[in-house]
C-alpha positions in Angstrom: 0.0 0.0 0.0 3.0 2.3 0.4 3.3 2.4 -3.4 -0.1 4.0 -3.6 -1.6 1.2 -5.6 -3.5 -1.7 -4.1 -2.7 -5.1 -5.5 -4.9 -6.5 -8.3 -7.2 -9.3 -7.2 -5.5 -11.7 -9.6 -2.2 -11.0 -7.8 -3.7 -12.1 -4.4 -3.3 -15.9 -4.1 -5.8 -16.1 -1.2 -8.5 -14.5 -3.4 -7.8 -16.9 -6.3 -7.9 -19.8 -3.9 -11.2 -18.6 -2.4 -12.9 -18.2 -5.9 -11.7 -21.7 -6.9 -14.0 -23.4 -4.4 -17.7 -24.0 -4.4 -18.3 -24.2 -8.1 -20.3 -27.0 -9.8 -19.0 -28.4 -13.1 -21.2 -27.1 -15.9 -22.0 -28.8 -19.2 -19.1 -28.1 -21.4 -20.3 -29.9 -24.5 -18.9 -28.0 -27.6 -21.6 -26.3 -29.7 -21.0 -28.3 -32.9 -23.8 -28.4 -35.4 -24.9 -32.0 -36.3 -22.9 -33.3 -39.2 -20.5 -30.4 -39.2 -17.5 -32.4 -38.1 -18.0 -35.1 -40.8 -18.6 -32.4 -43.5 -15.4 -30.6 -42.5 -13.4 -33.9 -42.8 -14.7 -34.3 -46.3 -13.9 -30.7 -47.1 -10.3 -31.1 -45.9 -9.9 -34.2 -48.1 -11.0 -32.2 -51.1 -8.6 -29.4 -50.3 -5.7 -31.8 -49.9 -6.5 -33.3 -53.2 -6.6 -29.9 -54.8 -3.3 -28.8 -53.2 -1.3 -32.0 -52.5 1.7 -31.7 -50.2 0.9 -28.2 -49.0 0.9 -27.0 -45.4 -2.1 -24.6 -45.0 -2.7 -22.4 -42.1 -6.2 -20.9 -41.5 -7.4 -18.7 -38.7 -10.9 -18.2 -37.3 -10.2 -14.5 -36.7 -11.1 -12.1 -33.9 -14.2 -10.0 -33.3 -13.4 -6.3 -33.7 -13.8 -3.9 -30.8 -17.1 -1.9 -31.0 -16.3 0.5 -28.2 -14.0 0.4 -25.2 -14.3 -3.0 -23.6 -17.2 -4.3 -25.8 -16.7 -6.2 -29.1 -19.0 -7.1 -32.0 -20.4 -10.6 -32.0 -17.8 -13.1 -33.2 -18.3 -14.9 -36.5 -15.6 -17.4 -37.6 -13.9 -17.0 -41.0 -15.9 -19.0 -43.5 -12.8 -20.9 -44.9 -11.8 -21.8 -41.4 -15.2 -23.1 -40.4 -15.6 -25.0 -43.7 -12.4 -27.0 -42.9 -13.0 -27.5 -39.1 -16.7 -27.1 -38.0 -15.3 -25.1 -35.1 -16.4 -21.6 -34.1 -13.8 -20.5 -31.5 -12.4 -17.0 -31.6 -8.6 -16.8 -32.4 -8.5 -20.5 -33.2 -6.1 -21.7 -35.9 -5.9 -24.9 -37.9 -2.8 -26.2 -39.6 -3.4 -28.7 -42.4 -0.3 -30.7 -43.3 -1.3 -32.5 -46.5 -4.8 -32.6 -45.3 -4.1 -33.8 -41.7 -5.4 -31.2 -39.2 -4.0 -29.9 -36.0 -6.4 -27.4 -34.3 -4.9 -24.8 -32.0 -7.3 -23.3 -29.5 -6.9 -20.7 -26.7 -7.4 -22.6 -23.4 -10.4 -21.5 -21.3 -9.8 -20.4 -17.7 -11.5 -22.5 -15.1 -11.8 -21.9 -11.3 -8.4 -21.9 -9.7 -6.8 -20.0 -12.6 -6.6 -16.3 -12.0 -7.8 -15.7 -15.5 -11.1 -17.3 -14.4 -12.2 -13.9 -13.1 -9.7 -11.6 -14.6 -9.9 -12.5 -18.3 -13.1 -11.2 -19.9 -12.5 -13.1 -23.1 -11.6 -16.6 -21.9 -12.5 -16.6 -18.2 -15.5 -18.9 -17.5 -16.8 -16.4 -14.9 -17.2 -13.9 -17.8 -18.3 -16.1 -20.7 -20.0 -19.0 -19.1 -19.4 -22.7 -19.7 -16.4 -23.1 -22.0 -15.4 -26.4 -23.6 -11.9 -27.6 -23.0 -9.4 -28.8 -25.5 -10.2 -32.4 -24.9 -13.9 -31.6 -25.3 -13.2 -30.1 -28.8 -11.0 -33.0 -29.8 -13.7 -35.5 -29.1 -16.4 -33.5 -30.8 -14.5 -32.8 -33.9 -12.3 -35.9 -34.2 -9.1 -34.0 -34.7 -5.9 -33.3 -32.7 -6.3 -30.2 -30.5 -3.4 -28.3 -28.9 -3.1 -25.0 -26.9 -2.7 -22.0 -29.1 0.6 -21.1 -27.4 2.2 -24.1 -29.2 1.4 -22.8 -32.6 4.7 -22.2 -34.5 3.4 -21.5 -38.0 2.7 -17.9 -39.2 -0.8 -17.0 -40.2 -0.4 -15.3 -43.5 -2.7 -14.9 -46.5 -1.9 -17.2 -49.4 -3.7 -16.1 -52.6 -3.5 -19.6 -54.2 -5.1 -21.2 -51.1 -7.8 -18.5 -50.9 -8.6 -18.9 -54.6 -8.7 -22.7 -54.3 -11.0 -22.6 -51.3 -13.3 -20.1 -53.0 -13.7 -22.5 -56.0 -14.1 -25.6 -53.8 -16.8 -24.0 -51.7 -18.9 -23.2 -54.7 -19.8 -26.9 -55.0 -22.1 -27.7 -52.1 -22.4 -31.2 -50.7 -25.6 -32.7 -49.3 -24.9 -31.4 -45.8 -24.4 -27.9 -47.0 -27.5 -28.0 -49.1 -29.4 -29.0 -46.0 -28.0 -26.1 -44.1 -29.0 -23.7 -47.0 -32.5 -25.1 -47.1 -32.8 -24.6 -43.3 -31.6 -21.0 -43.7 -34.2 -20.3 -46.5 -37.0 -21.9 -44.4 -36.2 -19.7 -41.4 -36.0 -16.7 -43.7 -39.4 -17.3 -45.1 -40.8 -17.6 -41.6 -39.1 -14.3 -40.7 -40.7 -12.6 -43.7 -44.1 -13.7 -42.5 -43.3 -12.4 -39.0 -42.4 -9.0 -40.5 -45.6 -8.9 -42.6 -47.7 -9.4 -39.5 -46.2 -6.3 -38.1 -47.0 -4.0 -41.0 -50.0 -2.3 -39.4 -47.9 -1.5 -36.3 -45.1 -0.2 -38.4 -47.4 2.0 -40.4 -49.0 3.4 -37.2 -45.7 4.8 -36.0 -42.4 2.9 -35.4 -41.7 2.7 -39.2 -39.0 0.8 -41.0 -36.9 0.1 -37.9 -39.7 -1.8 -36.2 -39.8 -4.2 -39.2 -36.0 -4.4 -39.2 -36.0 -5.3 -35.5 -38.8 -7.8 -36.0 -36.7 -9.8 -38.5 -33.5 -9.5 -36.5 -35.2 -10.8 -33.4 -36.6 -13.8 -35.3 -33.1 -14.5 -36.9 -31.4 -14.5 -33.5 -34.2 -16.6 -32.0 -34.2 -19.3 -34.7 -30.6 -19.0 -36.0 -27.3 -17.4 -35.4 -28.7 -14.1 -36.4 -29.2 -12.0 -39.6 -26.9 -13.0 -42.4 -26.2 -9.4 -43.2 -27.6 -6.0 -42.2 -31.4 -6.2 -42.7 -32.6 -3.9 -45.4 -36.1 -2.3 -45.0 -37.0 0.5 -47.4 -40.4 2.2 -47.8 -41.3 4.5 -50.7 -38.4 6.7 -51.7 -36.0 4.6 -49.6 -36.8 1.4 -51.5 -34.6 2.2 -54.6 -31.5 2.7 -52.3 -29.5 -0.5 -52.8 -28.6 -1.0 -49.2 -31.0 1.0 -47.0 -29.8 -0.4 -43.7 -30.4 2.8 -41.8 -34.1 1.9 -41.8 -35.0 5.2 -40.0 -38.0 6.3 -42.0 -41.7 5.7 -41.8 -43.6 2.9 -43.5 -45.9 4.8 -46.0 -49.2 3.0 -46.4 -49.7 3.8 -50.1 -46.1 3.0 -51.2 -44.2 -0.2 -51.9 -42.0 -1.7 -49.2 -38.7 -3.4 -50.1 -37.4 -6.1 -47.8 -34.0 -7.7 -48.3 -33.3 -10.1 -45.4 -31.7 -13.4 -44.6 -31.4 -15.7 -41.6 -27.9 -17.1 -40.9 -28.3 -20.5 -39.2 -25.9 -21.8 -36.6 -23.7 -23.4 -39.2 -23.1 -19.9 -40.7 -24.9 -20.5 -43.9 -27.3 -17.8 -44.8 -30.2 -17.1 -47.1 -30.6 -13.9 -49.1 -34.1 -13.1 -50.1 -35.5 -9.8 -51.5 -39.3 -9.1 -52.0 -41.4 -6.0 -52.6 -44.8 -5.7 -50.9 -47.6 -3.1 -51.0 -47.7 -1.8 -47.4 -51.4 -1.4 -47.5 -52.0 -5.0 -48.8 -53.1 -3.8 -52.3 -51.1 -3.0 -55.4 -52.1 0.1 -57.3 -52.5 -0.5 -61.1 -49.1 1.0 -61.9 -47.4 -0.9 -59.0 -49.0 -4.1 -60.3 -47.6 -3.6 -63.8 -44.1 -3.0 -62.5 -44.4 -6.0 -60.2 -45.6 -8.3 -62.9 -42.8 -7.3 -65.2 -40.2 -8.0 -62.5 -41.9 -11.4 -61.9 -41.7 -12.3 -65.5 -38.0 -11.4 -65.5 -37.5 -13.4 -62.4 -39.1 -16.5 -63.9 -37.1 -16.1 -67.1 -33.9 -16.0 -65.1 -34.9 -19.2 -63.2 -35.6 -20.9 -66.5 -32.1 -20.1 -67.7 -30.4 -21.8 -64.6 -29.1 -25.3 -65.3 -26.1 -27.6 -65.2 -23.5 -26.7 -67.7 -24.9 -23.2 -68.5 -22.9 -20.1 -68.1 -23.3 -18.2 -64.8 -24.3 -15.0 -66.6 -27.1 -16.6 -68.6 -29.8 -16.2 -66.0 -28.9 -12.5 -65.6 -29.1 -11.8 -69.4 -32.4 -13.7 -69.6 -33.9 -11.5 -66.9 -32.5 -8.3 -68.3 -33.9 -9.0 -71.7 -37.4 -9.3 -70.3 -36.9 -6.0 -68.3 -35.5 -4.2 -71.5 -38.6 -5.3 -73.5 -40.9 -4.2 -70.8 -39.3 -0.8 -70.3 -39.3 -0.2 -74.1 -43.0 -1.1 -74.3 -43.6 1.6 -71.7 -41.5 4.1 -73.6 -38.9 4.3 -70.9 -36.0 2.7 -72.8 -34.9 3.2 -76.4 -32.4 1.3 -78.5 -30.4 2.9 -81.4 -30.9 -0.3 -83.4 -32.8 0.0 -86.6 -33.9 -3.6 -86.7 -37.5 -3.9 -86.0 -39.8 -7.0 -85.8 -42.9 -7.8 -83.9 -42.5 -9.4 -80.5 -45.3 -11.1 -78.5 -47.1 -8.5 -76.4 -44.8 -5.6 -77.6 -46.2 -2.2 -78.5 -42.9 -1.1 -80.1 -41.9 -4.0 -82.2 -38.2 -3.6 -81.2 -36.0 -6.6 -80.8 -32.9 -6.8 -78.5 -30.3 -9.4 -77.5 -29.7 -10.2 -73.8 -26.1 -8.9 -74.2 -27.2 -5.5 -75.7 -29.7 -5.0 -72.9 -26.9 -4.2 -70.5 -24.7 -2.0 -72.8 -24.5 1.7 -73.2 -26.3 1.4 -76.5 -29.5 1.8 -74.5 -30.8 5.3 -73.7 -33.4 6.3 -71.2 -36.3 8.5 -72.4 -38.5 10.8 -70.4 -41.9 9.2 -70.5 -45.0 9.0 -68.4 -45.6 6.2 -66.0 -46.7 2.8 -67.4 -50.2 3.0 -68.9 -52.9 1.9 -66.5 -54.7 -1.3 -67.3 -58.4 -1.2 -67.7 -58.9 -3.7 -64.9 -59.8 -3.3 -61.3 -57.1 -3.4 -58.7 -56.7 -7.0 -57.4 -56.1 -7.9 -53.8 -52.5 -8.8 -53.3 -51.6 -12.3 -52.2 -48.1 -13.2 -51.1 -46.5 -16.3 -52.7 -46.5 -18.4 -49.6 -50.2 -18.3 -49.0 -51.5 -21.7 -47.9 -54.9 -23.3 -47.9 -55.1 -22.9 -44.1 -54.4 -19.2 -44.3 -57.0 -17.7 -41.9 -57.4 -14.7 -44.2 -58.6 -17.0 -47.0 -62.2 -17.1 -45.8 -63.9 -15.8 -49.0 -66.5 -18.1 -50.6 -65.3 -17.2 -54.1 -63.6 -19.8 -56.3 -59.9 -20.0 -55.3 -57.2 -19.4 -57.7 -53.5 -20.5 -57.7 -51.2 -18.2 -55.8 -48.9 -16.9 -58.6 -47.4 -13.8 -57.2 -43.7 -13.0 -57.0 -41.8 -15.8 -55.4 -38.5 -17.7 -55.9 -40.4 -20.9 -56.8 -44.0 -21.0 -58.0 -44.4 -24.7 -57.5 -45.6 -24.7 -53.9 -49.2 -25.3 -55.3 -50.8 -23.2 -52.6 -54.2 -21.7 -53.3 -55.9 -18.7 -51.7 -58.4 -16.0 -52.5 -57.3 -13.0 -50.5 -54.8 -11.7 -47.9 -54.7 -8.9 -45.4 -51.6 -7.6 -43.6 -53.6 -7.9 -40.4 -53.8 -11.7 -40.8 -50.4 -12.8 -42.2 -50.2 -16.0 -44.1 -48.7 -19.2 -43.0 -45.4 -20.1 -44.8 -44.7 -22.7 -47.4 -40.9 -23.1 -46.8 -40.8 -26.2 -49.1 -41.3 -24.0 -52.1 -37.8 -22.6 -51.8 -36.1 -26.0 -51.8 -35.3 -26.0 -55.5 -34.1 -22.4 -55.5 -30.3 -22.4 -55.5 -30.3 -18.8 -56.8 -31.8 -17.7 -53.5 -28.9 -19.1 -51.5 -25.7 -17.5 -50.4 -22.9 -19.7 -49.2 -21.6 -19.5 -45.7 
């Protein structure tokens, strides 16, 4: 005390000894997703075959500091998780010709001063923490303390490129994880739609953003990316993550959202809804054009086809539609009739995305001489409580990633949100984003 500084608690042996007693042994089972260890072993074998004889070092990474002594939530590096199935901060794996050695920071248990002094690895701070032996049994690999790591963790462009190419080909386990991510995302969309009346009444875009984020954290690891909610003039902004505006009842609402499941695979789904539950005539025309483009893109997806074909197929439909409305003009002099076209212009998919196109100032799309139809989301199901009309039901054919769900309904209201049909997404690889 004469130095003017009292000793730290971790420097007092009696205090450490006192805190070492009276604790029960918690459940320290590692949180390994079912099938992840086996999938990681298969992934390592593929990597070893692609890069024989190489020693590869991959790190899980570290969560960045948010402010002072608080950090953002940790998410492991995707390449690291793909080869290990482990989600431990600062962990490192060394693959010697495909044979793994996993290096982990040892947790601090009662009796270790770090138990109460280390906010990152002390069990008093972070809760039950699996030990190295626990991880070795769960993953089926050799596990050593991080302090024994001798290899340098450096970026290798060849390894990074090889991993990126290997991860493009999904095995059955990965496809299952992607399906689960899409299923949870569809359910999250339904939860958001149920909150539309509340959001319109006051809380606005951020209420819907928070609704989806809560659902993602409750039924997965969390949102796969910053949830985008844009109403009216905010909808055209590509990444409106601020979500600080109102939800306008007569405008369209764009939702770009995805649930990341606990295996770190995420969905990425974007849909546009009329906040009021009804499209205006002009909104319906734009919606239907986008849907036709969407379906044309899906039809162009297939084994052996170029990755850009679905994009060109969709853009060709969009270009024809905009030209029919007088919003897009081509310098080409070739003219020939096209089904449903009012201009007779013809374009190729490639030219639809070149600078040869010019925008023209034109009025909004012409209104159809049909009454406004009640909007029905794509995942309506026969048991939808909103579908109580006695009219003859019609197939639900609105904008969706897959139209084969076979659901039928008559009407929908944002006050009684529909039940989901997650199975309809199961043949939609274009809606998936890899972990």
